[in-house]
C-alpha positions in Angstrom: 106.2 137.9 93.4 102.8 138.4 91.8 99.9 139.2 94.1 98.1 136.2 95.4 94.4 135.8 94.4 92.9 132.7 95.8 90.3 130.9 93.7 88.2 127.8 94.3 90.5 125.8 92.0 93.4 126.7 94.4 91.3 125.3 97.3 90.5 122.2 95.4 94.0 121.6 94.4 95.3 122.1 97.9 92.6 119.7 99.3 93.3 117.1 96.6 96.9 116.9 97.6 96.2 116.4 101.3 95.8 113.0 103.0 92.2 112.1 103.8 92.5 111.2 107.5 95.6 113.0 108.7 95.1 113.9 112.3 93.5 117.4 112.5 94.1 120.2 115.0 91.6 122.0 117.2 89.1 122.3 114.3 88.7 118.5 114.3 88.1 118.6 110.6 89.5 116.0 108.2 90.4 116.7 104.5 88.1 113.9 103.6 85.1 116.1 104.1 86.6 119.1 102.3 87.2 116.8 99.3 83.6 115.5 99.5 81.8 118.9 100.0 83.0 120.6 96.8 80.4 123.5 97.3 82.5 124.7 100.3 85.5 125.4 98.0 84.1 128.7 96.7 83.2 129.9 100.3 86.7 128.9 101.6 88.4 130.7 98.7 86.4 133.8 99.5 87.2 133.7 103.2 90.9 132.9 102.6 91.1 135.9 100.4 89.4 138.0 103.1 91.9 136.8 105.7 94.7 137.5 103.5 93.7 141.0 102.8 92.9 141.7 106.3 96.1 140.1 107.4 94.7 138.1 110.2 93.2 134.8 111.2 91.1 133.9 114.4 93.3 132.4 117.0 91.6 129.0 116.7 93.4 128.4 113.4 96.8 129.4 114.6 96.8 127.0 117.6 98.1 123.5 117.4 97.9 120.4 119.5 101.4 119.0 120.3 101.2 115.3 121.1 104.2 114.1 123.2 105.2 110.6 121.9 107.6 108.8 124.1 110.7 107.4 122.5 111.2 104.8 125.2 108.8 103.0 127.6 108.0 104.6 131.0 110.4 107.6 130.3 110.3 110.5 132.8 112.9 112.5 130.9 111.2 115.2 128.9 114.0 115.0 126.2 113.0 111.4 125.5 109.7 112.5 124.1 109.1 113.3 120.4 106.7 116.3 119.9 104.3 115.8 117.1 102.2 118.9 116.4 98.8 118.7 114.6 97.6 122.0 113.1 94.0 122.9 112.2 93.0 121.7 108.7 91.8 125.0 107.6 95.2 126.6 108.4 97.0 123.9 106.6 94.8 124.3 103.5 95.4 128.0 103.4 99.2 127.7 103.9 99.2 124.9 101.2 97.9 127.4 98.7 100.4 130.1 99.8 103.2 127.5 99.7 102.4 126.6 96.1 102.5 130.3 95.1 105.7 130.9 96.9 107.3 127.7 95.5 106.3 128.9 91.9 108.0 132.3 92.6 111.1 130.6 93.9 111.4 128.2 91.0 110.7 130.8 88.3 113.6 132.9 89.7 115.9 130.0 90.6 116.2 131.3 94.1 116.8 128.0 95.9 120.4 126.9 95.8 121.1 123.7 93.9 122.9 122.3 96.9 119.6 122.3 98.9 117.8 119.0 98.3 115.1 119.4 100.8 111.6 120.4 99.6 112.9 120.2 95.9 110.0 119.0 93.6 111.0 116.2 91.4 114.1 115.5 93.3 115.4 112.2 94.8 115.4 113.2 98.4 118.3 112.2 100.5 119.7 109.8 97.9 120.8 112.7 95.6 123.2 114.3 98.1 124.3 110.8 99.3 125.2 109.8 95.7 127.1 113.0 95.1 128.9 112.5 98.3 129.7 108.8 97.4 131.3 109.9 94.1 133.4 112.4 95.9 134.5 109.8 98.4 135.5 107.3 95.8 137.3 109.8 93.6 139.3 111.0 96.6 140.2 107.4 97.7 141.0 106.0 94.3 142.9 109.0 92.9 144.7 109.6 96.2 143.6 113.1 96.5 143.3 115.5 99.4 139.9 116.4 101.0 138.7 118.1 104.1 135.0 117.8 104.9 132.9 118.8 107.8 129.4 117.7 109.0 127.5 120.5 110.6 124.4 120.0 112.8 122.2 122.8 114.0 120.9 122.3 117.6 117.0 122.2 117.4 117.1 123.8 114.1 113.4 123.9 113.4 112.6 125.1 116.9 115.4 127.8 117.1 115.2 129.9 113.9 114.1 133.3 115.0 110.9 134.8 113.8 112.6 138.1 112.9 114.8 136.2 110.5 111.9 134.3 109.0 110.2 137.6 108.2 113.4 139.1 106.9 114.1 136.3 104.5 110.7 136.8 102.8 111.6 140.4 102.2 115.0 139.3 100.9 113.5 137.0 98.3 110.7 139.5 97.4 107.7 137.4 98.5 104.4 139.3 98.0 104.1 142.0 100.7 100.5 141.0 101.5 101.6 137.4 102.0 104.5 138.6 104.2 102.3 140.8 106.4 99.7 138.0 106.8 102.3 135.4 107.7 104.0 137.9 110.1 100.6 138.5 111.8 99.9 134.8 112.1 103.3 134.2 113.5 102.6 136.5 116.4 99.5 134.2 117.2 101.3 130.9 116.9 100.7 128.8 120.0 100.1 125.2 121.0 98.5 122.9 123.6 100.6 120.0 125.0 98.8 116.6 125.0 100.2 113.4 126.7 98.5 110.0 126.0 95.4 111.6 124.7 94.9 114.0 127.6 95.6 117.8 127.4 98.3 119.0 129.9 97.3 122.6 129.7 94.0 124.4 130.0 92.5 125.5 126.7 93.0 129.1 127.6 96.6 128.7 128.6 98.3 128.2 125.3 102.1 127.9 125.0 103.2 130.8 122.8 105.7 129.9 120.0 108.3 132.7 120.1 111.0 130.9 118.1 111.1 128.4 115.4 108.8 127.2 112.6 105.1 126.3 113.3 105.6 122.7 112.2 102.9 120.6 110.6 102.0 122.1 107.4 103.6 122.1 103.9 104.8 125.8 104.2 107.0 125.2 107.2 109.7 123.1 105.5 109.9 125.4 102.4 110.1 128.5 104.7 112.9 126.8 106.8 114.9 125.9 103.7 114.6 129.5 102.5 115.9 130.8 105.9 119.1 128.8 105.3 119.4 129.7 101.6 121.6 132.8 102.2 124.2 130.5 103.7 124.3 128.5 100.5 124.9 131.7 98.6 127.7 132.7 100.9 129.5 129.3 100.6 129.1 129.1 96.9 130.5 132.6 96.6 133.6 131.9 98.7 135.4 130.3 95.8 136.4 127.3 97.9 135.3 123.7 97.7 136.3 120.4 96.1 136.7 120.0 92.4 135.8 116.5 91.2 137.5 116.8 87.8 139.6 119.4 86.0 137.4 122.0 84.5 134.4 120.8 86.4 132.4 122.8 89.0 133.4 123.0 92.6 131.3 121.3 95.3 131.3 123.5 98.3 128.6 121.9 100.4 125.4 119.7 100.3 122.2 120.6 102.2 119.3 118.4 103.1 117.0 120.6 105.2 119.3 121.5 108.1 121.9 118.7 107.5 124.9 120.4 106.0 128.1 118.9 104.8 131.1 121.1 103.7 133.8 120.1 101.2 137.2 121.7 100.7 140.5 120.7 99.1 142.6 121.7 102.1 142.3 122.4 105.8 142.7 126.1 105.4 139.9 126.3 102.9 137.6 124.2 105.2 138.4 126.7 107.9 137.1 129.5 105.8 133.9 127.6 105.0 133.4 126.8 108.7 134.0 130.4 109.7 131.4 131.5 107.1 128.9 129.0 108.5 129.6 130.1 112.2 129.3 133.8 111.3 126.0 133.3 109.5 124.6 131.1 112.3 125.6 133.7 114.9 124.0 136.5 112.8 120.7 134.7 112.8 121.1 133.5 116.4 121.0 129.7 115.6 123.3 127.5 117.6 125.5 124.6 116.3 125.2 121.3 118.1 129.0 120.8 118.3 128.6 117.3 120.0 127.0 116.2 116.6 129.4 117.9 114.4 132.6 116.3 113.0 135.5 116.9 110.6 137.4 114.6 108.3 140.9 115.2 106.8 142.0 113.0 104.0 145.6 113.3 102.6 146.5 111.3 99.5 143.5 109.2 99.8 143.9 108.3 103.5 142.4 109.5 106.6 144.8 111.9 108.5 144.4 112.1 112.2 144.6 115.6 113.8 143.1 117.5 116.6 139.8 119.4 116.5 139.8 122.7 114.8 139.4 125.9 116.8 137.3 128.4 115.2 137.1 132.1 115.8 134.3 131.4 118.2 134.8 129.3 121.4 133.7 126.0 120.0 135.6 122.8 119.2 134.6 120.1 116.7 135.8 116.6 116.9 138.0 115.1 114.0 137.2 111.6 112.8 139.8 108.9 112.9 140.1 106.2 110.3 138.2 103.7 112.5 135.4 106.1 113.2 132.2 106.9 111.1 129.7 109.7 111.0 126.0 109.0 110.4 124.9 111.4 107.7 121.3 111.1 106.2 121.0 107.6 107.6 124.2 106.3 106.2 127.6 105.7 108.0 130.4 107.7 106.3 134.1 107.8 106.2 136.6 107.3 103.4 137.8 103.8 104.3 134.5 102.4 105.4 134.0 98.7 104.5 130.8 98.2 102.4 130.6 94.5 103.6 130.2 95.7 107.2 127.5 98.2 106.2 125.6 95.5 104.3 125.8 93.1 107.3 124.5 96.0 109.5 121.7 96.8 107.1 120.7 93.1 106.9 120.7 92.7 110.6 118.1 95.6 110.8 116.2 94.1 107.9 115.9 90.6 109.4 115.0 91.9 112.9 112.1 93.9 111.5 111.0 90.9 109.4 110.9 88.7 112.4 109.1 91.3 114.4 106.3 91.6 111.8 106.0 87.9 111.3 105.7 87.4 115.1 102.9 89.9 115.2 99.2 89.1 115.0 98.7 91.0 111.9 96.7 89.4 109.1 98.4 88.1 106.0 97.8 91.1 103.7 98.9 93.5 106.5 102.1 91.6 107.1 102.7 92.0 103.2 102.0 95.8 103.6 104.4 96.0 106.6 107.1 94.1 104.5 106.8 96.4 101.5 106.4 99.7 103.5 108.5 99.2 106.6 110.9 96.3 106.1 111.9 96.8 102.5 112.8 100.4 102.8 115.7 99.5 105.0 117.4 97.9 101.9 115.8 100.2 99.4 117.6 103.2 101.1 121.0 101.7 100.3 120.3 100.9 96.6 122.5 103.3 94.6 125.0 103.8 97.4 126.0 100.2 98.1 126.7 97.8 95.3 124.4 94.7 95.7 125.2 91.8 93.4 122.5 89.5 92.0 124.0 86.7 94.2 123.6 88.8 97.3 120.0 89.7 96.4 119.1 86.1 95.7 120.6 85.2 99.0 118.5 87.8 100.7 115.4 86.6 98.9 116.0 83.0 100.1 116.5 84.0 103.6 113.3 86.0 103.6 111.4 82.9 102.3 113.2 80.7 105.0 112.1 83.0 107.8 108.5 83.2 106.3 108.4 79.4 106.2 109.6 79.1 109.8 106.6 81.3 110.8 104.3 79.3 108.6 103.4 82.1 106.3 104.8 80.3 103.3 105.0 76.6 102.3 108.5 75.6 101.4 107.2 73.9 98.2 104.8 76.7 97.2 105.4 78.7 94.0 108.1 81.2 94.6 106.9 83.3 91.7 103.4 83.9 93.3 105.1 85.6 96.3 106.1 88.5 94.1 102.9 88.8 91.8 100.3 91.4 92.8 97.4 90.1 94.9 94.8 91.0 92.4 96.5 88.4 90.0 96.5 85.7 92.5 100.0 86.4 94.1 101.0 87.5 97.6 102.1 91.0 96.8 105.7 91.1 98.0 108.1 93.4 96.4 110.5 91.6 94.1 113.9 92.6 95.5 115.8 92.1 92.4 113.3 93.9 90.1 113.2 96.9 92.6 117.0 97.1 92.7 117.3 97.3 88.9 114.4 99.8 88.7 115.7 102.2 91.3 119.2 102.1 89.8 117.7 102.8 86.4 115.6 105.6 87.7 118.6 107.3 89.4 120.7 107.0 86.3 118.0 108.6 84.2 117.5 111.4 86.8 121.1 112.4 86.8 121.4 112.1 83.0 118.4 114.4 82.6 120.1 117.3 84.7 121.8 118.7 81.6 121.3 122.2 82.9 123.0 121.5 86.3 126.8 121.8 86.2 127.1 119.9 89.5 125.1 116.9 88.1 126.9 116.9 84.9 130.3 117.0 86.7 129.2 114.0 89.0 128.0 112.1 85.9 131.4 112.5 84.1 133.3 111.6 87.3 131.4 108.5 88.1 133.6 106.0 86.2 132.2 102.9 88.0 132.6 104.4 91.4 129.0 103.9 92.4 126.4 101.2 91.4 125.0 103.8 88.9 128.2 104.0 86.9 126.9 107.2 85.4 129.7 107.6 82.8 128.6 104.5 81.1 124.9 104.3 82.0 123.7 105.3 78.5 125.2 102.1 77.3 123.0 100.0 79.6 119.9 98.3 78.1 116.7 99.9 79.1 114.5 98.3 81.8 111.5 96.2 80.7 108.3 98.0 81.2 106.2 97.0 84.2 103.3 95.8 82.1 105.5 93.5 80.0 107.4 92.3 83.1 104.1 91.4 84.9 102.9 89.7 81.7 106.0 87.6 81.4 105.8 86.6 85.1 102.2 85.5 84.8 103.0 83.5 81.6 105.9 81.9 83.5 103.7 81.0 86.4 101.1 79.5 84.1 103.9 77.4 82.3 104.7 75.5 85.5 103.5 71.9 85.2 102.2 71.8 88.9 102.0 75.3 90.2 100.6 76.5 86.9 97.4 74.4 87.2 95.7 76.9 89.4 96.9 79.8 87.2 95.0 78.2 84.3 91.9 77.6 86.4 91.9 81.2 87.6 92.0 82.4 84.1 89.2 80.3 82.8 86.6 81.9 80.5 83.8 81.7 83.1 85.9 82.9 86.2 85.7 86.2 87.8 89.4 86.8 88.5 88.9 90.0 90.6 86.3 88.3 92.8 88.3 84.9 93.0 91.4 86.9 94.4 89.4 89.2 96.6 90.1 87.1 99.8 93.8 87.8 99.1 93.2 91.6 99.1 90.7 92.0 101.9 93.1 90.9 104.6 90.7 89.0 106.9 92.8 85.8 107.3 95.8 85.0 109.4 99.1 84.7 107.5 99.3 80.9 108.3 95.8 80.3 106.8 96.6 82.4 103.8 99.9 80.5 103.2 98.2 77.1 103.7 95.5 77.8 101.2 98.1 79.0 98.7 99.9 75.6 99.1 96.5 73.8 98.6 96.1 75.8 95.3 99.6 75.1 94.3 99.0 71.4 95.0 102.1 70.9 97.2 100.3 69.6 100.3 102.0 66.2 101.2 99.2 63.9 100.3 100.1 60.3 99.4 99.9 61.0 95.6 102.2 64.0 96.0 104.7 62.0 98.1 104.8 59.1 95.7 104.8 60.8 92.3 106.2 64.4 92.9 108.4 64.1 96.1 109.5 60.5 95.0 109.4 59.2 98.5 109.0 55.5 99.4 105.1 55.3 99.7 103.5 51.8 99.4 100.4 53.0 97.7 98.6 56.4 97.1 95.1 55.4 98.0 93.2 57.7 100.3 93.7 57.0 104.0 89.9 57.5 104.6 88.0 55.9 101.8 90.7 53.5 100.4 89.1 53.9 96.9 90.7 56.7 95.0 94.3 58.1 94.8 94.9 60.6 97.6 95.3 63.9 95.7 94.6 67.3 97.1 91.5 67.5 94.9 90.3 64.2 96.3 90.6 65.5 99.8 89.1 68.9 99.3 86.0 67.7 97.3 85.7 64.1 96.1 86.3 61.8 99.1 83.1 59.8 100.0 84.2 59.3 103.5 84.2 63.1 104.0 81.0 63.9 102.0 78.5 63.2 104.8 80.3 65.2 107.5 83.0 67.6 106.4 81.7 68.6 102.9 78.2 68.9 104.4 79.3 71.3 107.0 81.1 73.5 104.4 78.0 73.4 102.2 75.8 74.4 105.2 78.1 77.3 106.1 77.5 78.7 102.7 73.8 78.1 102.7 73.5 79.8 106.2 75.2 82.9 104.9 72.7 83.1 102.0 69.7 82.4 104.2 70.8 84.8 106.9 71.2 87.6 104.2 67.9 86.9 102.7 66.1 86.9 106.1 67.6 90.2 106.9 66.9 91.7 103.5 63.2 90.9 103.7 62.8 91.7 107.5 62.2 88.2 108.3 64.9 88.1 110.9 66.2 90.3 113.7 69.1 87.9 114.4 72.5 89.7 114.6 74.5 86.5 115.3 77.2 85.5 112.8 76.5 82.6 110.5 78.4 80.0 112.5 76.0 80.7 115.4 72.8 80.8 113.2 70.3 78.0 113.2 67.8 78.5 110.2 64.1 78.1 110.8 62.4 75.7 108.3 60.0 78.4 107.3 60.1 82.2 107.6 57.2 84.2 106.3 55.6 87.7 106.0 53.0 89.3 103.8 55.4 89.4 100.8 57.9 86.6 101.2 57.9 83.0 102.1 61.4 81.5 102.8 62.0 77.7 103.0 65.1 76.1 104.4 66.0 72.6 103.2 62.4 71.4 102.8 61.2 68.7 100.5 58.5 69.8 98.0 55.5 67.2 97.5 54.6 67.2 93.9 51.8 65.6 91.8 54.4 64.0 89.7 57.3 62.1 91.1 60.5 64.0 90.5 64.0 62.6 91.3 65.3 65.8 93.1 62.7 67.7 95.2 64.8 69.2 98.0 66.6 72.4 97.1 68.6 74.1 99.9 66.5 77.3 99.9 63.2 78.2 98.3 62.0 81.9 97.9 58.4 82.6 97.2 57.5 86.1 96.1 53.7 86.2 97.0 52.7 89.4 95.1 54.9 88.8 92.1 53.8 85.2 91.9 57.3 83.9 91.1 59.7 81.6 93.0 63.4 80.9 93.1 65.0 77.5 93.8 68.5 78.0 95.3 70.9 75.2 95.4 74.5 75.5 96.9 77.5 73.6 95.6 81.2 73.7 96.5 83.0 71.5 93.8 86.7 71.4 93.0 88.0 74.2 90.8 88.2 72.2 87.5 84.6 71.0 87.9 82.8 74.4 88.5 81.1 74.9 85.1 80.0 71.3 84.9 78.6 71.5 88.3 76.5 74.7 87.5 75.0 72.9 84.5 74.2 69.8 86.5 72.4 71.8 89.2 70.2 73.5 86.5 69.4 70.3 84.9 68.8 68.6 88.2 66.1 70.9 89.5 64.4 71.9 86.2 61.7 69.2 86.6 61.0 70.5 90.1 60.8 74.0 88.9 58.1 73.0 86.4 56.0 71.2 89.0 56.2 74.2 91.4 55.1 76.5 88.7 52.0 74.4 88.0 51.1 73.5 91.6 51.7 76.8 93.2 50.3 78.8 90.4 53.4 80.8 89.8 54.2 82.9 86.7 57.9 82.1 86.9 60.1 79.7 88.8 63.8 80.1 88.3 66.7 77.7 89.3 69.6 79.7 90.7 72.8 77.6 91.4 75.1 79.3 93.8 78.4 77.6 93.1 81.9 78.4 94.4 85.0 76.2 94.2 86.8 74.6 97.2 89.7 77.0 96.7 87.6 80.1 96.5 87.3 80.5 92.7 84.2 82.4 91.9 82.4 81.9 88.5 80.7 84.7 86.8 77.4 83.0 87.3 77.6 83.4 91.1 77.7 87.2 90.7 74.8 87.1 88.2 72.6 84.9 90.6 73.5 87.0 93.6 72.7 90.1 91.7 69.2 88.5 90.7 68.6 88.0 94.5 69.6 91.7 95.1 72.2 90.6 97.6 75.4 92.8 98.2 78.8 91.7 97.2 79.7 91.4 100.9 77.7 88.2 100.9 79.9 86.8 98.2 83.0 87.8 100.2 81.6 86.1 103.3 80.9 82.9 101.3 84.5 82.9 99.9 86.0 83.3 103.3 83.8 80.6 104.8 84.7 78.1 102.1 88.5 78.9 102.4 88.4 78.5 106.2 86.5 75.2 106.0 88.7 73.8 103.2 91.9 74.5 105.1 90.4 72.9 108.1 89.3 69.8 106.2 92.9 69.4 104.8 94.5 69.8 108.2 92.2 67.4 109.9 92.5 64.8 107.1 96.4 64.9 107.1 96.7 65.6 110.8 98.8 68.7 110.2 
């Protein structure tokens, strides 16, 4: 390996890859600050190089904090706690640089075995060994072949690998001697402090020394651990044993993912040889097998053969699986005769249980969406490629998800289904489209295996998979390519807009004077409950059960569709939200005043006219606020020399020194009427503006309409007028939230929902 010279660019790259706010160790430093203070990179590079040359680090940087996280509630058993160690950020940054150099050395010399899928850049994680294993299982079952396999588990693998072996393996693979000496010196200083429920269990000076195992918590640890088991892969591959998928193809002796090992052989005697190699190697490096978690499977002519456990040369015994038993390997239950339908039912049970748990929580609507995409959906995603899901099954899953969401009032049963799977920045709900995801993952896995032309193992698996897995690798080149994400999104948006009822809001959202990003901001901020969010979506989709909807859309037996309050106009959702005369004096006025209060409060704070920290719903505006520079009027009539029809704007700002004034008038019309409302407001108060200019001797008087639609659509002019008032965009967001909350309350109250 070439000598390591650390540069500021190395530090910058290591910091860039790190998460901003990952919990730090004793140094209490987050990577966010290292990313921001770029001038520190040169200093850190110099100090890292000095530490590397001197082969030492201060003990502060080699001491971690181990948080004990209970697996069960009120557990008193120490084995029921999961230890999570947080290492100092400085140490993690340095080892990240060393890890990148060591990885480059290993890759350039092809040191790491192809059977090891852990820490492999560009790999497919656990799915890669699981797919290879699935092809082997299907070939054995369908072609009635013999197979002997063993699952090997190391007891506390990461915590038991000896330090002497960790040092030795660096020598075996010719890692730079300076790096070896530095890591060896740091290894002698490794220690940790136990912490339970935020309180330290040991004094700061009484550190617990780490005399065995990897110092977990940085990116070097997993690579170093995989390297320590790499000689075992070399021994197994050199044994000449294994299972041959097809005549002339390469033999598969084993699959590794970190410490999870599975052995393959064509007969029991050959498996015995592989097991003895594994046990001899493990004995030599003083690592112990967890025999209670190991298992053996014998298959004869495609069927599971029952037999007693195999006695190895050392005094341990491994159980043999029967036809009815399964072994959980990398999160998947395995056996030759396992029923896929049972596995699907089990997976769906976990999926629905997680979904119900999230929907019962008090998370906001957007956070429930994040939980669905990041915690619930991976339960199914993990099986894509291993289990064959039909479009009918995926459609049924989608329907069940929507049904459960409806029962928890997060989704209206008549709302647009398509909007659920559109991104929130485009007006959707942001849920992952299950069918699209399935197709995408299958295609990505197919492309990955087909791209491995230099790997004999992957080529053998590709040729052997004749419809055995959902990938069907042998015929995957004949499958049509997947539609690009941009084209797929465009097609979905056009499909949404083409709907006669649901598509009306899509057209309003994409109007020439509408700020789409601002209009959908409430969907992205995550400040509303899921029920409120779903109800507003139903209002936008115009599926609320008004009289007009029940008579003409739902086709129910309704005598007439006149509004139940004013009895003058048809009761449509637009009529309820912004056109009913019976609601104008009370509900609409209250919504209008909420918006006006937000603006008045922001102006008062901006010009130091107010010290009020109350939220807008507790705020009572004063008729006049004044200081040496600003005079602020709230809902005051202006007496003019000439009579004007409209002389009472919502807010008047008088800039004394600049000799100019602004007349602010707020409006909350329906979405289709926004642009006309803006022009109406301007025309309405223009005579008053001219009178104020002449009477108050102002150089300039400007009319600024502040208009937002009843469903939260924001015109470009609102942004421009708020910018003229020098108000932050947070004011716009507060206005939007207030309008949405008030509109949903008006509809609920009107329809007694």
